[in-house]
C-alpha positions as CSV (number, residue, x, y, z in Angstrom):
1,X,-47.3,-7.6,33.5
2,X,-44.9,-5.2,31.8
3,X,-41.2,-4.8,32.2
4,X,-41.2,-1.2,31.9
5,X,-39.1,0.6,34.9
6,X,-37.0,-2.2,36.0
7,X,-32.9,-2.5,35.5
8,X,-31.4,-4.3,32.4
9,X,-30.0,-7.4,32.0
10,X,-26.1,-7.2,33.2
11,X,-24.2,-7.2,30.2
12,X,-22.3,-10.4,29.5
13,X,-18.6,-12.0,30.6
14,X,-16.4,-11.7,27.7
15,X,-13.3,-8.3,26.7
16,X,-15.3,-6.8,25.5
17,X,-14.3,-8.2,22.2
18,X,-16.9,-8.3,20.1
19,X,-17.8,-11.2,18.4
20,X,-15.3,-14.0,17.5
21,X,-13.3,-12.1,19.7
22,X,-12.6,-9.3,16.8
23,X,-11.2,-6.3,17.6
24,X,-12.8,-3.4,18.9
25,X,-14.7,-1.3,16.9
26,X,-12.1,2.1,16.8
27,X,-13.2,5.3,19.6
28,X,-16.4,6.7,17.9
29,X,-17.1,4.2,15.3
30,X,-15.6,6.0,12.4
31,X,-12.1,4.3,9.7
32,X,-9.1,4.8,10.6
33,X,-6.2,6.0,8.2
34,X,-4.7,2.5,7.1
35,X,-1.3,2.2,8.9
36,X,1.1,2.7,5.3
37,X,-1.1,4.3,3.5
38,X,1.7,7.3,3.4
39,X,4.6,5.0,2.8
40,X,2.2,3.9,0.4
41,X,2.5,7.1,-1.3
42,X,5.5,8.6,-0.4
43,X,7.8,5.6,-2.6
44,X,4.9,6.1,-5.1
45,X,6.3,9.7,-5.7
46,X,9.9,9.2,-4.7
47,X,10.0,5.7,-7.2
48,X,9.3,8.4,-10.3
49,X,10.9,11.5,-9.2
50,X,14.5,10.0,-8.2
51,X,14.3,6.5,-6.8
52,X,13.0,4.3,-9.5
53,X,13.7,0.7,-7.7
54,X,11.6,2.3,-5.2
55,X,8.4,1.4,-7.0
56,X,9.3,-1.8,-6.4
57,X,9.2,-1.3,-2.6
58,X,5.6,0.8,-3.2
59,X,4.3,-2.0,-5.7
60,X,4.9,-5.3,-2.7
61,X,3.6,-2.8,-0.2
62,X,1.0,-1.5,-1.4
63,X,-0.8,-5.5,-2.6
64,X,-0.3,-6.7,0.5
65,X,-2.3,-3.4,1.7
66,X,-5.6,-3.9,-0.4
67,X,-5.1,-7.6,0.8
68,X,-5.8,-6.0,4.7
69,X,-8.2,-3.6,3.4
70,X,-10.2,-6.0,1.4
71,X,-10.5,-8.5,3.8
72,X,-12.2,-5.3,6.2
73,X,-14.0,-3.7,4.6
74,X,-15.4,-0.4,6.2
75,X,-12.1,-0.4,8.2
76,X,-9.5,1.9,7.0
77,X,-10.5,4.9,5.5
78,X,-7.4,5.7,2.7
79,X,-8.3,2.9,-0.2
80,X,-7.0,5.4,-3.2
81,X,-3.9,6.6,-1.6
82,X,-2.7,3.7,-0.7
83,X,-4.1,2.6,-4.7
84,X,-2.4,5.4,-5.8
85,X,0.6,4.8,-4.4
86,X,0.6,1.1,-5.9
87,X,-0.1,2.3,-9.6
88,X,2.3,5.1,-9.5
89,X,4.6,1.7,-7.7
90,X,3.9,0.3,-11.4
91,X,5.0,3.5,-13.0
92,X,8.7,3.3,-12.0
93,X,9.1,0.3,-12.1
94,X,8.1,0.6,-15.9
95,X,10.7,3.4,-16.1
96,X,12.9,1.3,-14.1
97,X,12.8,-1.7,-16.4
98,X,13.1,1.2,-19.8
99,X,16.1,2.4,-18.3
100,X,17.6,-0.9,-18.0
101,X,17.3,-1.6,-22.0
102,X,18.0,1.7,-22.8
103,X,21.6,1.4,-21.0
104,X,21.7,-2.2,-21.8
105,X,21.4,-0.8,-25.6
106,X,23.7,1.7,-25.9
107,X,26.1,-1.2,-24.2
108,X,25.9,-2.9,-26.3
109,X,25.2,0.2,-29.8
110,X,28.8,0.8,-27.7
111,X,30.0,-2.3,-28.6
112,X,28.8,-2.4,-31.7
113,X,31.1,1.0,-32.9
114,X,34.1,-0.4,-31.3
115,X,36.9,2.0,-30.5
116,X,38.0,3.7,-34.5
117,X,41.5,6.1,-32.8
118,X,44.7,4.7,-33.4
119,X,46.9,5.7,-31.1
């Protein structure tokens, strides 16, 4: 009366994509890194070191990557790297705004003081 020793039924036909047509998990069932994680981190670091406008790109790309990571929990392993790059991008944007304010302030002071030299 038991089916012990009999062959199991064949798997259902399909593309092997899993439930609801989702892509199969990565090999070994582990997590993968988000493809833009290191780019976001590098842009965030560069926004602090040499080019503050890159902070805008790091912030925008970081937001979209975090949305993708949150949409598929358990798939990506580098959420912290994306968050760090996004935060560095925010700091770079703040420095950019402070630099623009500083330039405008110095330009305003130069205009107010005027030139006192006469030919």
